[in-house]
Structure formats: C-alpha cells, structure tokens
C-alpha positions as a Markdown table, in Angstrom:
| # | Residue | x | y | z |
|---|---|---|---|---|
| 1 | Met | 283.1 | 65.7 | 5.5 |
| 2 | Ser | 281.8 | 68.9 | 7.1 |
| 3 | Tyr | 278.2 | 70.1 | 7.4 |
| 4 | Arg | 276.6 | 73.5 | 7.7 |
| 5 | Leu | 274.0 | 74.3 | 10.3 |
| 6 | Thr | 271.7 | 77.1 | 9.2 |
| 7 | Ala | 269.6 | 77.7 | 12.4 |
| 8 | Val | 269.2 | 76.6 | 16.0 |
| 9 | Thr | 266.0 | 77.2 | 18.1 |
| 10 | Leu | 265.5 | 77.5 | 21.8 |
| 11 | Arg | 262.2 | 77.8 | 23.6 |
| 12 | Ala | 262.7 | 80.7 | 26.0 |
| 13 | Asp | 261.0 | 83.6 | 27.9 |
| 14 | Asn | 262.0 | 86.9 | 29.4 |
| 15 | Ser | 262.6 | 85.5 | 32.9 |
| 16 | Pro | 266.2 | 85.7 | 34.3 |
| 17 | Arg | 266.5 | 82.0 | 33.7 |
| 18 | Gly | 265.2 | 82.3 | 30.1 |
| 19 | Gln | 267.6 | 85.1 | 29.4 |
| 20 | Glu | 270.5 | 83.2 | 30.8 |
| 21 | Ala | 269.7 | 80.3 | 28.4 |
| 22 | Val | 269.5 | 82.8 | 25.5 |
| 23 | Gly | 272.9 | 84.3 | 26.5 |
| 24 | Gln | 274.4 | 80.8 | 26.7 |
| 25 | Leu | 273.1 | 79.9 | 23.2 |
| 26 | Trp | 274.6 | 83.1 | 21.7 |
| 27 | Glu | 277.9 | 82.3 | 23.5 |
| 28 | Asp | 277.9 | 78.8 | 22.0 |
| 29 | Val | 277.3 | 80.3 | 18.5 |
| 30 | Gln | 280.0 | 82.9 | 18.8 |
| 31 | Arg | 282.6 | 80.4 | 20.1 |
| 32 | Gly | 281.8 | 78.0 | 17.3 |
| 33 | Asn | 280.4 | 75.3 | 19.6 |
| 34 | Ile | 277.2 | 75.5 | 17.5 |
| 35 | Pro | 278.6 | 75.9 | 13.9 |
| 36 | Leu | 276.3 | 78.6 | 12.4 |
| 37 | Leu | 279.1 | 81.0 | 11.5 |
| 38 | Phe | 281.6 | 78.2 | 10.9 |
| 39 | Asp | 281.1 | 74.8 | 9.3 |
| 40 | Ser | 281.7 | 71.7 | 11.3 |
| 41 | Gly | 285.3 | 71.7 | 10.1 |
| 42 | Gly | 285.9 | 75.1 | 11.7 |
| 43 | Ala | 286.0 | 77.1 | 8.4 |
| 44 | Phe | 284.4 | 80.6 | 8.7 |
| 45 | Arg | 281.3 | 81.0 | 6.4 |
| 46 | Pro | 281.8 | 84.5 | 4.8 |
| 47 | Gly | 279.0 | 86.7 | 3.7 |
| 48 | Leu | 276.6 | 85.7 | 6.4 |
| 49 | Ser | 275.3 | 87.6 | 9.5 |
| 50 | Pro | 273.7 | 86.0 | 12.6 |
| 51 | Val | 270.2 | 87.2 | 13.3 |
| 52 | Ser | 267.7 | 86.4 | 16.1 |
| 53 | Arg | 264.2 | 85.4 | 15.0 |
| 54 | Tyr | 261.5 | 85.5 | 17.7 |
| 55 | Ser | 258.4 | 83.5 | 16.8 |
| 56 | Asn | 255.7 | 81.1 | 18.1 |
| 57 | Tyr | 254.7 | 83.5 | 20.9 |
| 58 | Glu | 252.7 | 82.0 | 23.7 |
| 59 | Ser | 251.0 | 85.4 | 24.3 |
| 60 | Asp | 252.9 | 88.7 | 24.6 |
| 61 | Gln | 256.3 | 89.7 | 25.9 |
| 62 | Ala | 255.5 | 88.0 | 29.2 |
| 63 | Gly | 255.0 | 84.5 | 27.7 |
| 64 | Ala | 257.3 | 82.0 | 26.1 |
| 65 | Tyr | 258.6 | 82.2 | 22.5 |
| 66 | Asp | 260.9 | 80.4 | 20.1 |
| 67 | Leu | 264.3 | 82.1 | 19.7 |
| 68 | Thr | 266.0 | 81.0 | 16.5 |
| 69 | Ile | 269.5 | 82.1 | 15.7 |
| 70 | Leu | 270.0 | 81.9 | 12.0 |
| 71 | Thr | 272.5 | 83.1 | 9.4 |
| 72 | Val | 271.3 | 85.4 | 6.7 |
| 73 | Pro | 272.9 | 86.9 | 3.5 |
| 74 | Ala | 273.3 | 90.7 | 3.2 |
| 75 | Asp | 270.1 | 91.1 | 1.1 |
| 76 | Phe | 268.0 | 89.9 | 4.1 |
| 77 | Phe | 268.3 | 93.4 | 5.6 |
| 78 | Ala | 267.1 | 95.1 | 2.4 |
| 79 | Gly | 264.1 | 92.8 | 2.4 |
| 80 | Met | 263.3 | 93.8 | 6.0 |
| 81 | Glu | 263.6 | 97.5 | 5.1 |
| 82 | Glu | 261.0 | 97.0 | 2.3 |
| 83 | Lys | 258.7 | 95.2 | 4.8 |
| 84 | Ala | 259.1 | 98.1 | 7.3 |
| 85 | Ala | 258.4 | 100.6 | 4.5 |
| 86 | Ala | 255.2 | 98.6 | 3.6 |
| 87 | Gly | 254.0 | 98.8 | 7.2 |
| 88 | Leu | 254.4 | 95.1 | 8.0 |
| 89 | Tyr | 257.2 | 95.8 | 10.5 |
| 90 | Arg | 258.4 | 98.7 | 12.6 |
| 91 | Lys | 262.1 | 99.3 | 12.9 |
| 92 | Phe | 263.8 | 100.2 | 16.1 |
| 93 | Glu | 267.5 | 100.8 | 16.5 |
| 94 | Ala | 270.1 | 101.8 | 19.0 |
| 95 | Ala | 273.8 | 102.5 | 19.0 |
| 96 | Gly | 276.4 | 102.7 | 21.7 |
| 97 | Asp | 279.7 | 101.6 | 23.2 |
| 98 | Asp | 278.4 | 98.4 | 24.9 |
| 99 | Leu | 276.6 | 95.7 | 22.9 |
| 100 | Ile | 274.4 | 94.4 | 25.7 |
| 101 | Ala | 273.4 | 98.0 | 26.7 |
| 102 | Cys | 272.7 | 98.7 | 23.0 |
| 103 | Ile | 270.4 | 95.7 | 22.7 |
| 104 | Gln | 268.6 | 96.6 | 26.0 |
| 105 | Ala | 268.1 | 100.2 | 24.7 |
| 106 | Ala | 266.5 | 99.0 | 21.5 |
| 107 | Trp | 264.1 | 96.7 | 23.3 |
| 108 | Glu | 263.2 | 99.4 | 25.8 |
| 109 | Gln | 262.1 | 101.5 | 22.8 |
| 110 | Val | 259.8 | 98.7 | 21.8 |
| 111 | Trp | 258.4 | 98.2 | 25.3 |
| 112 | Gly | 258.0 | 102.0 | 25.7 |
| 113 | Ala | 256.2 | 102.6 | 22.4 |
| 114 | Pro | 252.5 | 103.1 | 23.4 |
| 115 | Ser | 251.2 | 103.3 | 19.8 |
| 116 | Leu | 252.9 | 100.1 | 18.7 |
| 117 | Lys | 250.4 | 97.3 | 17.9 |
| 118 | Arg | 252.6 | 94.2 | 18.0 |
| 119 | Ala | 251.4 | 91.2 | 16.1 |
| 120 | Tyr | 253.5 | 88.8 | 18.1 |
| 121 | Thr | 254.1 | 86.7 | 14.9 |
| 122 | Thr | 257.8 | 86.9 | 13.8 |
| 123 | Asp | 260.3 | 89.6 | 15.0 |
| 124 | Tyr | 264.0 | 89.9 | 14.1 |
| 125 | Glu | 267.0 | 91.3 | 15.9 |
| 126 | Ser | 270.4 | 92.0 | 14.5 |
| 127 | Ala | 273.1 | 93.0 | 17.0 |
| 128 | Val | 276.4 | 94.3 | 15.5 |
| 129 | Pro | 279.5 | 94.4 | 17.7 |
| 130 | Ala | 281.6 | 97.6 | 17.4 |
| 131 | Gln | 284.5 | 95.8 | 15.6 |
| 132 | Tyr | 282.2 | 95.0 | 12.6 |
| 133 | Ala | 280.6 | 98.5 | 12.4 |
| 134 | Lys | 282.0 | 101.2 | 10.2 |
| 135 | Asp | 281.6 | 103.9 | 12.9 |
| 136 | Gly | 283.2 | 101.8 | 15.7 |
| 137 | Lys | 280.0 | 101.7 | 17.7 |
| 138 | Cys | 277.7 | 98.7 | 18.6 |
| 139 | His | 274.4 | 98.7 | 16.8 |
| 140 | Cys | 271.1 | 96.9 | 17.4 |
| 141 | Tyr | 268.3 | 96.7 | 14.8 |
| 142 | Leu | 264.9 | 95.3 | 15.7 |
| 143 | Tyr | 262.1 | 94.6 | 13.2 |
| 144 | Ile | 258.9 | 94.2 | 15.1 |
| 145 | Ser | 255.8 | 92.8 | 13.3 |
| 146 | Val | 252.8 | 95.0 | 13.6 |
| 147 | Ser | 249.2 | 94.0 | 13.4 |
| 148 | Val | 248.0 | 97.1 | 11.6 |
| 149 | Lys | 249.7 | 99.9 | 9.7 |
| 150 | Glu | 250.8 | 102.7 | 12.0 |
C-alpha cells in the first residue's frame, strides 16, 4: 500500500540557519525523501506543482514563519492570478539562468517595494527550474498578500 503526502511544514526564519533548514527541506522533497511529488511507492504524481506557502508570521520578514511545501494542480495559479487582479495579492516575478539567483531576485523586488503594504498572512512562491519552462529559463513567481489595495 502506498500513501500520498500533500504538504509538509517547517517553522523557519530568514537567518542563515533557518534558510539552511529550508534548503534541506526542499532538497528532501526534490529527491523524493519526502514524497510530495512521488507517492510512497516511488511513483511520480503527474499534474502537480510544488509551491511554498509562507504563513503564521511571528511579525514581519525578520520573524519566524511557517513554510509549507505543498503540491497544487495547475488551476491553482489561475486562482492566484484572480486574487492578484482583485487586489488581495501583489505578484512579483523574476527569470534567469540560475534558480537560486532567480528566487533571490524576486524576493529582492518584494523587499525593495516601498509602497507594498504586506499583510503577513499567507504568501506563495513558485520556483520553476529551466528544464520545466518553455523558454529554457528559470522562473520565480511570488504572490504576496497585501493589507490594502494598492
């Protein structure tokens, strides 16, 4: 009998130690040690994308938060686009040749946006390696919850 895990959560922060734990969690998911993309029998689960959900913020970006890696169907992104269009989220994105640099660039846009009024409720990140993108570049999409319409 195999089982399907749909999410795994880690309490983290943006310290070097916290980011190391986040990196290790992602590595375990990608290798199949935590079977989000694969069932416990090792079978790949098609049609799902891994997404990071940031929630349960202690305060702001300097405090602790819950990082949940979950798998979502393709229509998840259409729903997030609708929420962004409604002013509930602000979308940030970056593309490049290196996935880690791409993710960093997207977050730097968030941290450098002086008019952004973050709600610190629930935020989402989708990082797409180059081999899964149509244009051969890495992509990072962030959906940041806002407290008021911008």
